[in-house]
C-alpha angles and dihedrals in degrees: 000000000000099000140010104259124203111205111227125231092227140000093063097158095056092041092054093046092048094046091052092047092048091051093041092238125156130177117253120182114238132202088262089055090054090049092049090050091052092050090049093048093047092051090052091239117154096211114139127167119224124224093266093053088049089053090055089054091049091051090053092047090052092050093244087121133034120220095266092051091047092053093045091052094046091048093050094044094049091047091053094042095047094038094232 
């Protein structure tokens, strides 16, 4: 991990976008991503990640986040986005 990251209590979307920008991280689909998309399509699921969720994945892939931080950010972001 490059920096010690403190997970915020709110404002997850902006935090994730700024963290990715600061670390010059962009999402790039991999072969595994293509495979996962095909499994999802074949199972008739309607699950699609938005750009912010993809950034969190990219931050983890680039070792900016550890697994616990990634899950915390996704959890907070989805709670805010879905208003739950």
